[in-house]
C-alpha angles and dihedrals in degrees: 000000000000089000090054093048091049089058094040112127092235092054095045091047091050093052091047091053092047093053091047092050099051091047090060113081093188092056093048091050096049093043100046111008103043097057090051091049089051092046094050094043096048092039091056093042093052099031119149111262135154114276111274122240116268119241114222131167128219116216112232113250143102109327095012093118093055090046091051092050090050093050095046091063086075111084090205093064130078105199128197134161137221144147121285093268093045090051093049090049092051091049092047093049093048091245090124131024097209145023118212117197127188111228140170123217117188089341094307115121115231142144135249121212120213113195146134109257091201091062113083089205094056095048090050089049094053092051091047097048091045089053093052093048094046091049091049089051088056105265114167117200113228094213123050116225135185130202128222115191112215114203100154121136111271097047097071132095093245089056087053093045103050095067088049092051089048090053093046091052091052091049095047096042095048099044100038094030094056105026096046094044094050095047090046087054092047091052092049090051090241093127090052089057090051090055090066093056128081091249113124122232090242090058090056096045093046092049093052095048095044092049089053092048092050090049090056095058098073090043092056094043092051089051093049094045097047093044091053098048098033099042105011094246107176127201105221091188138056120299088213087062088051093050091048090052093047093050093048092045090051092049091046096052093040085058092050090048091047090050092048093052097038091101107008112119103183134050090235092056095047092044090054096046089047093051090046089056098040103042094069087052095046089054103034112028097073106251098148102011136021115283085218088082091077121090118275093248089060096049097085091054092046092052092054094056111110093237099048097074091044094055093037092052094045089050094049090051100041100035099030104026093238118181127229091262092055092054096045092114091055091043090051093052094046092050092048092054091048098047095041095050093045093051092045092046092050089052097048098034115126125193092210 
């Protein structure tokens, strides 16, 4: 029994793919190193830090010194002064978010704010400076409020990013790992040689997809371990749920890669088809930012993209602690994509 399985076509093809994979440094880099580089780079770029002080500039004129002294009492403001031309240059160059000018209207002293309303930093600076000036003038808020800063794991950008990177790795590994490998074998006439053996088409397809799914396991483990110890990313759900999603996601994208490569005969053709299928998911499925940013009319199409349910389910589990029952809709859509693409690919697959 063990001897027959050892010589089974699926097992032999899997071993051949494994040896071929580990002998390609480029494949190892893009599968295991690149996702870590992206995670570390984006995690450092968007790391959680206290809000930086806001740079503003006070235009020279009567009352500017007193205004500057008032504003400097706030630790959240960095205050400088300059002529009107210098102030405009600083605002234009992004060196300051806001210009404050002392002015008098009908004998009543006041202030004029000069800022770019399309820049979030400028709008925030305007509100912050106005609050400081109103309080200095004796304003009393009718309602008392308190602030509670929340910095616990799960609310940071890196916590949002890691599930997206896992989904991206599943997509790229499945589509490129399966599609490119099959077309490369077709070009080298390897598939034509397989045609002359007793091996069934289903054996070949199963071995390719299974090998791709196995290669994905170390990649996901590495991402989870590094994100945990380097950035403190916590999985609030079950790791079994994550494993289930990874397995189904790998199966789904291996099926898509198989379908894309089922009849492609050149690397140019398969590369174009893979990019055509992946670019909409890169943009719309929420790898680096929430897919909810897109207009309402685009949401139904985005939800049907193969990558969207994978990332959404991973975020529900890792950030919200969702159970398998709560992500059943996403699991169903992932399974449908995998089964349908696998069946269609089997039917249309050609050796030559």
